[in-house]
C-alpha positions in Angstrom: -18.7 -1.3 -11.6 -17.7 0.8 -14.6 -17.7 -0.9 -18.0 -14.1 -0.1 -18.6 -13.1 -1.8 -15.3 -15.1 -4.8 -16.3 -13.3 -5.1 -19.6 -10.0 -4.6 -17.9 -10.8 -7.3 -15.4 -11.6 -9.7 -18.2 -8.3 -8.9 -19.8 -6.5 -9.6 -16.6 -8.1 -13.0 -16.0 -7.5 -13.9 -19.6 -3.8 -13.0 -19.3 -3.6 -15.0 -16.0 -4.3 -18.2 -17.9 -1.1 -17.8 -19.7 1.0 -17.0 -16.6 3.1 -19.9 -15.4 2.2 -21.4 -12.1 4.4 -20.5 -9.2 4.7 -18.7 -6.0 2.9 -15.4 -5.6 -0.7 -14.1 -5.3 -3.6 -13.8 -7.6 -6.8 -11.7 -7.8 -8.9 -14.3 -6.1 -6.5 -14.5 -3.1 -6.4 -10.7 -2.9 -10.2 -10.5 -2.8 -10.3 -13.2 -0.2 -7.8 -11.3 2.0 -9.8 -8.1 1.6 -12.7 -9.5 3.7 -10.7 -8.9 6.8 -13.1 -7.1 9.2 -10.2 -6.1 11.4 -8.7 -4.2 8.5 -12.0 -2.6 7.5 -12.5 -1.3 11.1 -16.0 0.1 10.4 -17.3 2.5 13.0 -19.9 5.3 13.3 -18.3 8.6 13.9 -21.0 11.2 14.0 -24.2 12.7 12.4 -24.6 14.7 9.2 -27.3 17.3 8.8 -28.9 18.1 5.4 -31.4 20.7 4.2 -34.1 19.0 2.2 -36.7 21.2 0.4 -39.8 20.1 -1.5 -41.6 22.0 -4.2 -45.1 20.7 -3.5 -46.1 21.7 -1.0 -43.3 24.3 -0.6 -41.4 23.3 2.6 -37.9 22.6 3.9 -36.7 20.4 6.7 -33.5 19.3 8.3 -32.6 15.6 7.8 -30.0 13.6 9.6 -27.8 10.7 8.4 -25.2 8.6 10.2 -21.5 9.5 9.6 -19.3 6.4 9.3 -15.6 5.7 8.9 -13.9 2.6 7.6 -10.8 1.5 5.6 -10.9 0.5 2.0 -8.2 -1.8 0.4 -7.2 0.8 -2.1 -4.0 -0.6 -3.7 -1.6 -3.4 -4.1 2.0 -2.3 -3.7 4.4 -4.8 -5.0 8.2 -4.6 -4.7 10.3 -6.6 -7.1 13.7 -7.1 -8.6 13.1 -7.9 -12.3 10.4 -6.6 -14.6 7.7 -9.2 -15.3 8.7 -11.3 -12.3 6.3 -9.9 -9.8 4.3 -11.3 -6.8 1.0 -10.5 -8.4 1.5 -12.6 -11.5 -1.7 -11.5 -13.3 -0.3 -8.0 -13.5 3.2 -8.9 -14.7 2.4 -7.4 -18.1 2.3 -3.9 -16.5 6.1 -4.0 -15.8 6.7 -6.0 -19.0 5.1 -3.3 -21.2 7.3 -0.6 -19.8 10.5 -2.6 -19.5 13.0 -0.4 -21.4 15.8 -2.9 -21.1 16.0 -2.2 -17.4 17.1 -5.6 -16.2 17.5 -6.3 -12.5 16.5 -3.5 -10.2 19.8 -3.6 -8.3 23.4 -4.1 -9.3 24.8 -7.6 -9.1 24.1 -7.8 -5.4 20.3 -8.1 -6.0 20.3 -11.9 -5.8 22.9 -12.4 -3.1 21.9 -13.9 0.2 24.0 -15.0 3.1 25.7 -18.3 2.4 25.0 -18.5 -1.3 23.3 -17.2 -4.4 19.8 -17.2 -5.8 20.4 -20.6 -7.3 20.4 -22.3 -3.9 17.7 -20.2 -2.2 15.7 -23.3 -1.5 18.6 -24.7 0.6 19.2 -21.5 2.5 15.7 -20.6 3.6 16.8 -20.1 7.2 18.8 -17.0 6.5 17.5 -14.7 3.8 19.3 -11.5 4.6 21.4 -10.0 1.9 25.1 -9.5 2.2 24.8 -6.3 0.1 24.8 -2.8 1.7 22.8 -1.3 -1.2 19.4 -2.8 -2.2 17.4 -1.5 -5.1 14.0 -2.4 -6.3 11.1 -1.5 -8.6 7.6 -0.8 -7.3 4.1 -0.9 -8.8 1.1 0.6 -7.1 -2.1 -0.8 -8.7 -5.7 -0.4 -7.7 -6.8 -3.4 -5.7 -9.5 -5.9 -6.8 -10.4 -6.0 -3.2 -12.4 -2.9 -3.8 -14.9 -5.0 -5.8 -15.8 -7.0 -2.8 -16.0 -3.9 -0.7 -18.4 -2.4 -3.1 -20.6 -5.5 -2.9 -20.4 -5.6 0.8 -21.5 -2.0 1.3 -23.4 -1.4 -1.9 -26.8 -2.5 -0.5 -26.4 -0.3 2.6 -26.1 3.4 3.4 -23.2 2.8 5.7 -20.3 2.4 3.4 -17.9 4.9 1.8 -16.8 4.5 -1.8 -13.1 4.6 -2.6 -11.8 7.0 -5.2 -9.5 4.3 -6.6 -10.3 2.1 -9.6 -9.4 -1.6 -9.4 -6.6 -2.9 -11.6 -5.5 0.5 -12.8 -1.8 1.2 -12.4 -1.2 4.4 -10.4 2.6 4.3 -10.1 5.1 2.2 -12.0 8.6 3.2 -11.0 10.0 2.2 -14.4 7.9 4.9 -16.0 9.4 7.3 -13.3 12.8 6.0 -14.1 15.0 9.1 -13.4 13.1 10.4 -10.4 13.1 6.9 -8.9 16.7 6.3 -9.6 18.2 9.7 -8.7 17.3 11.9 -5.7 17.2 15.2 -7.6 13.5 15.7 -7.2 13.7 15.3 -3.4 16.4 17.9 -2.6 13.8 20.5 -1.4 12.6 18.3 1.4 14.5 18.7 4.7 14.1 15.0 5.5 16.5 14.2 2.7 19.3 15.9 4.7 18.4 15.3 8.4 19.4 11.9 9.6 16.6 10.1 11.6 13.8 12.3 10.2 10.9 10.5 8.6 12.1 7.0 9.2 10.4 3.7 8.6 11.2 1.2 11.4 10.2 -0.4 14.7 7.6 1.6 16.6 4.1 1.2 17.9 1.2 2.8 16.1 1.3 6.5 16.8 4.7 6.6 18.5 8.0 8.4 17.5 6.6 10.8 14.9 9.6 12.9 14.2 12.7 10.8 14.9 13.4 7.1 15.2 16.8 6.3 16.8 16.5 2.5 17.1 15.0 -0.3 15.0 15.5 1.7 11.8 14.5 0.2 8.5 15.5 3.2 6.4 14.7 6.8 5.7 11.6 7.8 3.8 13.4 10.5 1.9 14.8 10.7 -0.7 11.9 8.7 -2.3 14.1 6.7 -4.6 14.5 3.0 -5.4 17.9 2.4 -3.6 18.7 2.1 0.1 21.6 1.3 2.4 20.4 -1.8 4.0 21.3 -5.5 4.3 17.8 -6.9 4.7 15.5 -7.3 1.7 12.4 -7.3 3.9 13.2 -4.0 5.7 14.4 -2.4 2.5 11.2 -3.4 0.6 9.0 -2.1 3.4 10.8 1.3 3.0 10.3 1.2 -0.8 6.6 0.4 -0.4 6.2 3.3 2.0 8.1 5.6 -0.3 5.8 4.7 -3.3 2.7 5.1 -1.2 3.9 8.5 0.0 4.4 9.5 -3.6 1.0 8.5 -5.0 -0.8 10.2 -2.1 1.3 13.4 -2.4 -0.5 16.1 -4.4 2.8 17.8 -5.4 5.4 15.0 -5.8 7.9 15.6 -8.6 7.4 12.1 -9.9 5.4 10.6 -12.8 2.3 9.1 -11.2 -1.5 9.2 -11.0 -2.8 10.5 -7.7 -4.3 7.6 -5.7 -8.0 8.4 -5.2 -9.8 11.8 -4.9 -7.8 14.9 -4.3 -10.7 16.8 -2.8 -13.7 15.7 -0.7 -17.3 16.6 -1.4 -20.4 17.2 0.7 -20.7 14.3 3.1 -17.5 12.6 1.9 -14.1 12.9 3.4 -11.3 10.9 1.5 -8.0 10.0 3.2 -5.0 12.3 3.2 -1.3 11.6 2.5 -0.1 8.4 4.1 2.0 8.5 7.3 4.8 6.0 8.2 4.4 6.5 12.0 0.6 5.8 12.5 -2.4 4.2 10.9 -4.6 7.2 10.9 -4.2 7.7 7.2 -3.1 4.2 6.1 -2.1 0.7 7.2 -0.6 -2.3 5.5 -1.6 -6.0 5.0 1.2 -8.3 3.8 0.1 -10.6 1.0 3.4 -12.0 -0.2 5.4 -14.0 0.9 3.2 -14.3 4.0 -0.6 -13.6 4.0 -1.7 -11.5 6.9 -5.3 -11.4 8.1 -4.7 -8.2 10.0 -3.3 -4.7 9.2 -0.5 -2.7 10.8 2.1 -0.1 10.2 5.6 -1.2 9.3 7.7 -2.2 12.3 4.8 -2.7 14.7 5.5 -5.3 17.4 2.6 -7.4 16.1 4.6 -8.1 12.9 7.6 -9.6 14.8 8.0 -13.0 16.5 9.0 -13.0 20.1 12.6 -13.7 21.2 11.5 -17.1 22.5 11.3 -18.3 18.9 15.0 -17.4 18.3 17.2 -20.1 16.8 20.3 -18.0 16.2 22.0 -14.9 17.5 21.0 -13.2 14.2 17.3 -13.6 15.0 15.4 -10.3 14.8 11.8 -11.4 14.6 11.3 -11.0 10.9 12.5 -14.3 9.5 8.9 -15.5 8.8 8.4 -12.4 6.6 11.5 -12.6 4.4 11.0 -13.7 0.9 13.1 -16.3 -0.8 13.0 -14.5 -4.2 13.4 -11.0 -2.9 9.9 -9.9 -3.9 7.1 -8.6 -1.7 3.5 -7.4 -1.9 1.3 -5.5 0.5 -2.3 -4.3 0.4 -2.6 -0.6 1.3 -5.7 0.2 3.3 -6.8 3.8 3.7 -9.7 5.4 5.8 -12.7 7.1 4.4 -15.5 9.0 6.2 -18.9 9.6 4.7 -22.6 9.9 5.3 -25.7 9.2 3.2 -27.0 12.2 1.3 -30.4 13.1 2.7 -31.0 16.5 1.2 -30.0 19.1 -1.4 -27.7 21.1 0.9 -25.1 19.8 3.3 -25.2 21.8 6.5 -22.6 20.4 8.8 -21.6 17.3 10.7 -20.9 16.6 14.4 -18.8 13.8 15.9 -19.7 11.4 18.6 
């Protein structure tokens, strides 16, 4: 672990002692949830061939190493209404430091829920959908401390791939990207901004409905801004999380952000590409708040919904157990890496199995 990361981690834990106790997540819980083997999904994928030469005696040989693929818990993506009031309380200072008097993320509708206001949330837990048609949120994308445990897990072996992401480092804070996150001007060149149904987040199985989603829509990926026509805070927040992840893994987004990970691969190392909302090939999500998941999925996958047999009202849609009382949400973003141990000076090629 880099010295700078160690110092930053100490600052985080020092800060956490001053954070008021309450609902949310902390670094220890994130690290614990990062031990999910189903999310890691480690598997051998092929063989790499290297040219290894020795000066004494002069000779060269071809060496082989196993090529593996697995997911790393790259980032925590938290969606919230008010700067400083975030699910990952230890990192609340990130939004506090850049709070330029940007109070609630939405207009007055931010705190409205069916049957009452934020003040009586505890009495209205059974229905946490918002009356508003417009929902707005802030989003932070921060390097996950789960990478620390992954480094320990694979550090003593030759069968793990290092992430290009640094734990605890903010990669995207929408309040720093205020104008591009608030207004759609930077997204006008993308056709998905104009074509209804294109690049939608919503109900689908992993790998289905790539181009258009006609039913079970959560919202459109473009324009990648912090407002959405929606009356459900969970569905809207899932769209905001997907938008933020799409921005930080886009090499040419017209937003203020740090690219998440390595832009280019190297010999024997293949980092993930830009995330995709319709399949888990390049990314998948693990909910951490308000509900902790032990498995990963894409948004809208059937495994994230309760069956109709659990319905208690006509308004039941299967997501009641995932809706937050305070309107805030947090997910861990897992992304796949492929690599093989370096066995020589020159990488020749790799083959799949």
